[in-house]
Structures are given as structure tokens and as C-alpha cells.
C-alpha positions as CSV (number, residue, x, y, z in Angstrom):
1,M,10.9,10.4,-4.1
2,I,7.3,10.8,-3.1
3,G,7.3,14.3,-1.5
4,V,11.1,15.1,-1.6
5,Y,11.0,18.4,-2.9
6,E,11.1,22.1,-1.6
7,G,7.2,22.9,-1.9
8,Q,3.4,22.1,-1.6
9,W,2.9,19.9,-4.2
10,R,4.7,19.2,-7.5
11,F,3.5,17.9,-11.2
12,A,5.6,16.6,-13.2
13,A,5.6,15.6,-16.9
14,N,7.9,13.2,-19.4
15,Y,7.9,12.5,-23.2
16,R,10.6,10.2,-25.0
17,T,11.3,8.8,-28.0
18,L,13.6,6.1,-28.7
19,Y,15.4,5.1,-32.4
20,A,12.8,6.9,-34.0
21,S,15.8,7.0,-36.8
22,V,15.3,3.2,-37.2
23,L,11.7,2.9,-36.7
24,A,10.3,5.8,-38.3
25,N,6.8,6.9,-37.3
26,K,6.4,3.5,-34.8
27,P,9.8,4.0,-32.2
28,F,9.8,3.6,-28.2
29,R,7.4,5.9,-26.9
30,T,7.1,6.9,-23.3
31,M,5.0,9.0,-21.7
32,A,4.7,9.7,-18.1
33,A,3.2,12.5,-15.9
34,S,2.7,12.2,-11.7
35,F,1.7,14.1,-8.9
36,D,2.8,14.3,-5.3
37,A,2.1,16.3,-2.0
38,R,3.2,16.5,1.6
39,R,1.8,17.0,4.8
40,R,3.5,17.3,7.9
41,V,2.3,14.9,10.8
42,M,4.5,15.9,13.9
43,K,7.6,18.6,14.2
44,G,10.2,18.0,11.1
45,D,8.3,14.4,10.1
46,Y,5.9,14.3,7.5
47,V,3.7,11.8,5.1
48,G,3.4,12.4,1.4
49,F,0.9,10.9,-1.3
50,G,1.5,10.2,-5.1
51,L,-0.2,9.0,-8.2
52,S,1.7,8.5,-11.3
53,A,1.1,7.0,-14.6
54,V,3.4,5.7,-17.0
55,R,3.0,4.4,-20.8
56,D,5.3,2.8,-23.2
57,Q,4.5,1.9,-26.9
58,V,6.5,0.6,-29.8
59,G,6.3,-0.9,-33.4
60,T,4.1,-1.6,-35.8
61,S,1.6,-3.9,-33.5
62,Q,1.9,-0.7,-31.1
63,F,2.4,-2.7,-28.5
64,S,2.4,-1.2,-25.1
65,Q,2.6,-1.4,-21.6
66,T,0.7,1.1,-19.0
67,Q,0.8,1.2,-15.2
68,V,-1.1,3.5,-12.9
69,M,0.4,3.6,-9.3
70,L,-0.8,5.3,-5.9
71,G,2.3,5.8,-3.5
72,A,3.1,6.8,-0.2
73,S,5.9,7.9,2.0
74,F,7.2,8.9,5.4
75,M,10.0,11.3,6.2
76,K,11.6,10.9,9.3
77,Q,13.4,14.0,10.0
78,L,17.1,12.9,11.7
79,G,18.9,16.0,12.5
80,G,18.2,19.7,11.5
81,G,15.1,21.4,10.2
82,G,13.7,24.7,11.4
83,Y,15.1,28.0,9.8
84,S,18.6,26.0,9.4
85,R,19.7,25.2,6.3
86,N,21.2,21.9,7.5
87,S,19.0,18.7,7.2
88,Q,18.6,15.4,7.3
89,Y,15.8,12.9,6.8
90,L,15.2,9.1,6.1
91,I,12.2,8.4,3.7
92,A,10.6,5.3,3.2
93,G,8.0,4.8,0.5
94,A,5.9,2.2,-1.6
95,Q,3.5,2.0,-4.4
96,L,0.9,0.0,-5.0
97,G,-1.4,-0.5,-8.2
98,F,-2.3,-1.8,-11.5
99,G,-0.4,-2.7,-15.1
100,Q,-1.9,-4.0,-18.7
101,R,0.0,-4.8,-21.8
102,S,-1.7,-4.8,-25.2
103,F,-1.4,-4.6,-29.0
104,N,-3.1,-3.5,-31.7
105,W,-4.1,-6.9,-33.9
106,Q,-5.3,-5.1,-36.9
107,E,-1.6,-3.9,-37.6
108,L,-0.6,-6.7,-38.1
109,W,-0.4,-9.2,-40.9
110,F,1.4,-12.9,-41.6
111,S,2.5,-14.8,-44.5
112,S,-0.9,-17.0,-45.0
113,Q,-2.6,-13.5,-45.9
114,Y,-0.3,-12.8,-48.4
115,D,-1.8,-12.8,-52.2
116,G,1.0,-13.6,-54.4
117,G,-1.4,-13.5,-57.6
118,N,-2.0,-9.7,-57.2
119,N,1.0,-8.8,-55.0
120,V,-1.1,-7.7,-51.5
121,I,-2.1,-8.1,-48.2
122,D,-5.6,-9.4,-47.5
123,F,-6.4,-8.4,-44.2
124,G,-9.7,-10.2,-44.4
125,S,-8.5,-13.6,-44.9
126,D,-7.6,-15.7,-41.9
127,S,-4.0,-15.0,-40.6
128,G,-3.8,-18.7,-39.4
129,E,-2.9,-17.4,-36.3
130,G,-4.9,-19.0,-33.1
131,F,-4.2,-15.8,-30.8
132,A,-7.3,-13.6,-30.4
133,D,-6.3,-11.7,-27.0
134,R,-5.2,-8.1,-27.5
135,N,-5.4,-7.2,-24.1
136,S,-3.2,-9.0,-20.9
137,K,-5.0,-9.2,-17.8
138,Q,-5.0,-6.3,-15.4
139,Y,-2.2,-7.2,-12.8
140,L,-1.2,-5.5,-9.6
141,D,2.0,-4.1,-9.1
142,F,3.8,-3.1,-5.7
143,N,7.1,-1.2,-5.5
144,A,9.0,0.1,-2.0
145,G,12.1,1.7,-1.4
146,L,14.5,4.1,1.0
147,L,15.8,7.1,0.7
148,W,18.1,9.0,3.1
149,Y,19.8,12.4,2.5
150,A,21.8,15.1,4.5
151,I,22.3,19.0,3.4
152,A,25.2,20.6,4.9
153,D,24.8,24.3,3.2
154,D,23.0,25.9,0.5
155,N,24.8,23.8,-2.0
156,L,26.2,21.1,-0.2
157,S,24.2,17.7,0.0
158,I,24.3,14.3,-0.5
159,Y,21.9,11.2,-0.9
160,F,21.6,7.6,-1.3
161,G,18.5,5.5,-2.3
162,G,17.5,2.4,-3.3
163,A,14.3,0.4,-4.4
164,L,12.5,-2.7,-5.3
165,H,10.2,-3.0,-8.5
166,H,7.9,-5.5,-9.4
167,I,8.2,-7.3,-5.9
168,N,5.4,-9.6,-6.6
169,T,6.4,-10.6,-10.0
170,P,3.0,-10.4,-11.1
171,N,1.4,-12.6,-14.6
172,V,1.9,-10.2,-17.8
173,S,0.8,-13.0,-20.3
174,F,-1.6,-12.4,-22.8
175,R,-3.2,-15.8,-22.7
176,D,-5.1,-17.3,-19.6
177,L,-3.6,-20.6,-19.2
178,A,0.1,-18.8,-19.5
179,D,2.3,-18.1,-16.5
180,E,4.6,-14.9,-17.9
181,K,6.3,-13.5,-14.7
182,L,7.8,-10.1,-15.1
183,Y,11.1,-9.7,-13.5
184,S,11.6,-8.0,-10.2
185,R,14.4,-4.7,-10.6
186,W,16.4,-3.7,-8.1
187,V,17.5,0.1,-8.6
188,A,20.4,1.6,-6.2
189,H,21.0,5.1,-6.4
190,T,23.3,8.0,-5.2
191,G,24.4,11.4,-5.5
192,G,24.4,15.2,-4.3
193,E,25.7,18.7,-5.1
194,L,29.4,20.2,-4.5
195,P,30.0,23.9,-4.4
196,L,32.3,25.3,-7.0
197,G,31.8,28.9,-6.5
198,D,29.4,31.2,-4.9
199,N,27.3,30.8,-8.3
200,L,28.3,27.8,-9.3
201,S,28.0,23.7,-8.4
202,V,28.2,20.3,-9.7
203,L,25.7,17.8,-8.9
204,P,26.8,14.2,-9.8
205,A,24.9,11.0,-10.0
206,V,25.1,7.4,-10.3
207,A,21.8,5.1,-11.0
208,V,22.3,1.2,-11.2
209,M,19.6,-1.0,-12.3
210,K,19.3,-4.8,-12.8
211,Q,16.3,-6.7,-13.6
212,G,16.2,-10.5,-14.6
213,P,19.4,-11.1,-17.2
214,S,19.6,-7.3,-17.9
215,F,22.0,-4.6,-16.0
216,S,22.2,-0.9,-16.4
217,T,24.2,1.6,-15.0
218,T,23.8,5.1,-16.0
219,A,26.8,8.3,-14.7
220,G,27.4,11.2,-15.0
221,A,27.1,14.7,-14.0
222,N,25.5,18.5,-14.4
223,F,26.8,21.7,-13.7
224,R,24.4,24.4,-11.9
225,Y,24.6,28.2,-12.6
226,T,22.6,30.6,-10.5
227,S,22.0,34.3,-10.7
228,R,21.1,33.9,-7.0
229,D,18.3,36.8,-7.5
230,W,15.0,36.8,-5.4
231,R,13.2,35.3,-8.6
232,E,16.0,32.7,-8.6
233,V,16.9,31.4,-12.1
234,A,19.4,28.7,-12.9
235,I,20.8,26.7,-15.6
236,R,21.9,22.9,-15.7
237,A,24.1,21.2,-18.0
238,G,25.9,18.0,-17.9
239,G,26.9,14.9,-19.8
240,W,26.2,11.0,-18.7
241,A,27.3,8.0,-19.8
242,H,25.0,4.9,-20.1
243,V,26.6,1.1,-19.7
244,S,24.6,-1.8,-20.4
245,N,24.9,-5.6,-20.9
246,Q,24.9,-7.4,-24.0
247,L,23.8,-10.5,-22.4
248,D,26.7,-12.9,-24.2
249,K,29.2,-10.5,-24.7
250,G,29.5,-8.2,-21.3
251,M,29.0,-4.8,-20.5
252,T,29.1,-1.7,-22.8
253,M,28.8,2.1,-23.4
254,D,25.7,2.1,-25.4
255,A,24.9,6.0,-25.5
256,V,26.5,9.3,-24.4
257,I,23.8,11.7,-23.2
258,V,23.7,15.3,-23.2
259,S,21.3,17.1,-20.6
260,A,20.3,21.1,-19.9
261,I,17.5,22.3,-17.5
262,L,16.2,25.7,-16.8
263,E,15.1,26.5,-13.6
264,M,12.7,29.1,-13.5
265,E,11.3,29.7,-10.1
266,R,9.0,27.6,-9.7
267,W,9.1,25.7,-13.1
268,N,11.8,23.1,-14.6
269,L,12.1,22.6,-18.1
270,G,14.7,19.7,-19.0
271,L,15.8,18.6,-22.7
272,S,18.2,15.6,-23.1
273,Y,19.5,13.7,-26.3
274,D,21.1,10.1,-26.3
275,I,24.0,9.9,-28.5
276,T,24.5,5.9,-29.4
277,T,28.2,4.9,-29.2
278,S,27.1,1.4,-29.7
279,K,27.3,-0.9,-32.8
280,L,23.7,0.1,-33.4
281,A,25.6,3.6,-34.1
282,S,26.4,2.5,-37.6
283,V,22.8,1.7,-38.6
284,N,20.8,5.3,-37.0
285,N,23.7,7.2,-37.8
286,S,24.5,7.8,-33.9
287,R,20.7,9.4,-33.2
288,G,19.1,7.9,-30.0
289,A,16.6,8.9,-27.8
290,F,15.2,12.8,-27.4
291,E,13.5,13.6,-24.0
292,V,11.6,16.4,-22.7
293,S,10.7,17.1,-19.3
294,L,8.3,19.8,-17.4
295,I,8.1,20.0,-13.5
296,Y,5.9,22.4,-11.3
297,T,6.4,23.0,-7.5
298,H,3.9,24.9,-5.8
299,P,5.7,26.7,-3.0
300,E,5.4,26.3,0.5
301,K,4.8,28.3,3.5
302,T,7.8,29.4,5.2
303,R,7.4,27.8,8.9
304,L,6.6,24.5,6.8
305,K,9.7,24.5,4.6
306,V,11.7,21.3,4.0
307,N,15.0,21.5,2.6
308,C,15.7,18.7,0.4
309,P,18.4,18.1,-2.4
310,K,18.4,19.3,-5.9
311,F,18.1,15.9,-8.3
């Protein structure tokens, strides 16, 4: 997906919290940011370069995992281009970077530190745990993927893509002599845009992921309404279903997602909320995740214009 946008360069940022209704002020938090740019190497073909960073954090121990990745892509034009709206591209991309896991040992206590006489936790006493490492060793990580898309008109497009993450299955253990392999993850996704009128279109999409014993699918659609003015303003809104496996209990739908996006020329502001539908709903009152995203795309020169789908 590096370089697949209509502009010279792009910056994106995301912030997401999950299950704050259950975990109070220690919910799952995800923070992500990325930058990518595209340069032409020959008529119709481009290379893209990108930098991305993701950090997840959760729980009393503030367990976190951080990844910083450098990426590149090659965009091969298969048809169309120029001043024509019709375009068809095949894109190959890869990422190489480092990751690390950590936790805050000072936030944890164990039964041997409990002072029953005074009914307090003595954090200064020996925990009885022979575990000193608070950070895993930095590990090398490698991802790669393919994307094909075709655009037939201003609001008519289709795309297919797939990727492999953690191809090298790095060791993420906190202990020097232990071997804790990170499962490889494969992703397949497809979607597009279909016109429903001069100002209205629908953008359906499906993403399927599997990592080790875990399987996840998200499917749905956004409706997009545009004013078609010179300085275009558009609104998207839609719904999505998230289905995952519960290991020994098979597949179940664990969330319904509602989303809204405001497009203002160079800026996209997105909001989404997950409504829990699994058995956990009886505990968190169906309150799942909240996410906000911000994307800025710097406009490109007309003679170097690349037509891309709306994702």
C-alpha cells in the first residue's frame, strides 16, 4: 500500500483504545503513525518509500510492543494512465524493521510481597520471582505483499491484495535462553467502489487474517457522498462486522463497527466505534473500541498524476 494514493506524499496517524469499560485506565491502546512518498522512475511506473511506527500497550504491567519499519514498493502500470481516468497497476512492496516488547516491573506485585498483618503490599520486599528482564531483545522483522487494482471511472474501481507479516518468525522472548517465536500472519483483502448516482457511491471491502491459531475477518461497506465541488468535500459512513474464532468454540461475530469519515480536500478525519456482540457484552455493556484517524495527502503535480482507488 506504500505510494498508493493520489498525491505527492502522505502522513497518517491513528489512536485506538479497546475495552476501557473493563480495564479502566489500563485498556488496550494502539498508537500508529506513517509517512510515505512516491517518485516516478519511468513513464507510468513508480517507486514508493515509507516509514511507519506502531505501539501497543495494555494492562497493569503496561505490557507493550513497539515496531518501526522501513518500506518500499514498486508500482507497475498495466494499463491506462496519463490524463485518462482509467488505470491499472500491480504493486509489490516489502518492509524491514525492528521490534521490541517490554513491561513495567514496578507496577506488579506478588503474593510473597503481601503483608497480611498490616494488610498492605510491600513493594520493597523480595517478590520471589527470578525474572529481571523488562525488555525483550530487539528483533528483526520482515513483511511483504502484493496489490492489484483497476479503475474504470471516477467512482468505479476494484482491488485485490495479500501480504505476509513476520515472515522470519522472530524470537520475542524476554529470556536470553528461551525461544518464543512470533507467528507469521497472512492477510488477504479485496474491495472497490460502485456508483449509486452522480454524488453517491458505496465502498465495500473484506479483510481476512490468520496468525497461528487465531483467525479474523472484517467485512462491510461505507457509503460516500460528495459535493463534487472544486475544493471537494465528502462524507463517508457505514457499518462493518468483525468475526473471529474462539479456538475450541468455532467462529463468532464479536463486534459490529460503525464508522464515519470526513474528507476535506487534503485531509481525512475518521472515527469508528466497536459495539461488542460476543458474550463479553454482558461485562462491558457492549462498549468495545474507539478509534480516530487523521490522514494528510499533499497534492501532486497534474503531469505526474496517478489514479488510485478510494480505500
